[in-house]
C-alpha positions in Angstrom: -14.3 149.6 -76.7 -13.4 152.0 -73.9 -13.9 151.9 -70.1 -17.2 153.9 -70.1 -18.7 151.6 -72.8 -17.8 148.5 -70.7 -19.4 150.2 -67.6 -22.5 151.0 -69.6 -22.8 147.5 -70.9 -22.4 146.1 -67.4 -25.3 148.2 -66.2 -27.5 147.4 -69.2 -26.9 143.6 -68.6 -27.8 144.0 -64.9 -31.1 145.7 -65.9 -31.9 143.1 -68.5 -31.1 140.3 -66.1 -33.4 141.7 -63.5 -36.3 141.8 -66.0 -35.6 138.3 -67.0 -35.4 137.1 -63.4 -38.7 138.8 -62.7 -40.2 137.1 -65.7 -39.0 133.6 -64.6 -36.5 133.5 -67.4 -33.7 132.1 -65.2 -31.3 130.9 -67.9 -31.1 134.3 -69.6 -30.9 136.2 -66.3 -27.9 134.0 -65.2 -26.2 134.3 -68.5 -26.5 138.1 -68.8 -25.3 138.7 -65.2 -22.1 136.8 -66.0 -21.5 139.2 -68.8 -22.1 142.2 -66.4 -19.2 140.8 -64.3 -17.0 140.3 -67.4 -17.6 143.8 -68.6 -16.8 145.2 -65.1 -13.5 143.4 -65.2 -12.8 144.7 -68.6 -13.6 148.2 -67.4 -11.0 147.8 -64.6 -8.5 146.5 -67.2 -9.2 149.5 -69.5 -8.6 151.8 -66.6 -5.0 150.6 -66.5 -4.4 151.0 -70.2 -2.2 154.0 -71.0 -2.9 156.0 -74.1 -0.4 155.3 -76.9 1.0 152.2 -75.2 1.1 149.1 -77.3 -0.1 146.1 -75.4 2.0 143.1 -74.7 0.9 140.1 -76.8 0.4 137.9 -73.7 -1.6 140.6 -71.9 -3.8 141.1 -75.0 -4.5 137.4 -75.3 -5.3 137.2 -71.6 -7.9 140.0 -71.7 -9.7 138.8 -74.8 -11.4 136.1 -72.8 -14.7 135.4 -71.0 -12.9 133.5 -68.2 -13.6 135.5 -65.0 -10.6 134.1 -63.1 -8.2 135.1 -66.0 -9.8 138.5 -66.1 -9.3 138.9 -62.3 -5.6 138.2 -62.8 -5.3 140.5 -65.9 -7.1 143.3 -64.0 -4.2 143.7 -61.6 -6.7 143.4 -58.7 -6.1 139.8 -57.8 -4.0 140.5 -54.7 -6.5 143.2 -53.5 -9.3 140.7 -54.1 -7.6 138.0 -52.2 -6.9 140.3 -49.3 -10.5 141.4 -49.2 -11.9 137.9 -49.4 -9.7 136.9 -46.5 -11.4 139.6 -44.4 -14.9 139.1 -45.9 -16.3 135.6 -46.0 -19.4 136.7 -47.9 -17.4 138.2 -50.7 -15.4 135.0 -50.8 -18.5 132.9 -51.0 -20.0 135.2 -53.7 -16.8 134.8 -55.8 -17.0 131.0 -55.4 -20.5 131.2 -57.0 -19.6 133.6 -59.8 -16.1 132.5 -60.8 -17.1 129.5 -62.8 -19.5 131.4 -65.1 -18.6 131.2 -68.8 -20.2 132.3 -72.1 -20.9 128.6 -72.6 -23.8 129.0 -70.2 -25.8 130.1 -73.2 -26.1 126.5 -74.0 -27.4 125.4 -70.6 -31.1 124.8 -70.3 -31.4 123.7 -66.7 -30.7 126.8 -64.6 -33.2 126.8 -61.8 -34.8 129.7 -60.0 -32.6 129.0 -57.0 -29.4 129.0 -59.0 -30.4 132.2 -60.8 -31.3 133.9 -57.5 -28.1 132.7 -55.9 -26.1 134.0 -58.8 -28.0 137.3 -58.8 -27.3 137.7 -55.1 -23.6 136.8 -55.5 -23.2 139.4 -58.2 -25.3 142.2 -56.8 -25.8 141.8 -53.0 -24.9 144.8 -50.9 -22.3 145.4 -49.8 -20.5 142.2 -50.8 -21.5 141.4 -54.4 -18.8 140.8 -56.8 -20.0 143.4 -59.2 -20.3 146.0 -56.5 -16.7 145.2 -55.4 -15.6 145.8 -59.0 -17.6 149.0 -59.5 -15.6 150.6 -56.6 -12.5 150.0 -58.7 -13.5 150.6 -62.3 
């Protein structure tokens, strides 16, 4: 996959999650929004990849993950993110909500409307949503 494909998938997952949230399908909305963040990180990682470079084995294993904290580190944006969260308490709070998402959420049946709305806000709120922060860097 390439950078543009990750960006497109992130945007698709956001649109799908909004429809699910509006239809009171909170588990699906939550789950898909997490993938939108994952794809945004992977777009940022792809931006760093140089054509014809062969990836380091450790780097490759670190980016083939759904773990958002590991993807933040692999993206090369961790220090910038830490600096920005020190200056922006809302972004820091949003990350605290988003960082523990995993693909295992597909097995969770108890996501409430409040949890889904909080997650949606943490990902997409203007100007401090995690996805919006990433989109400025992808």
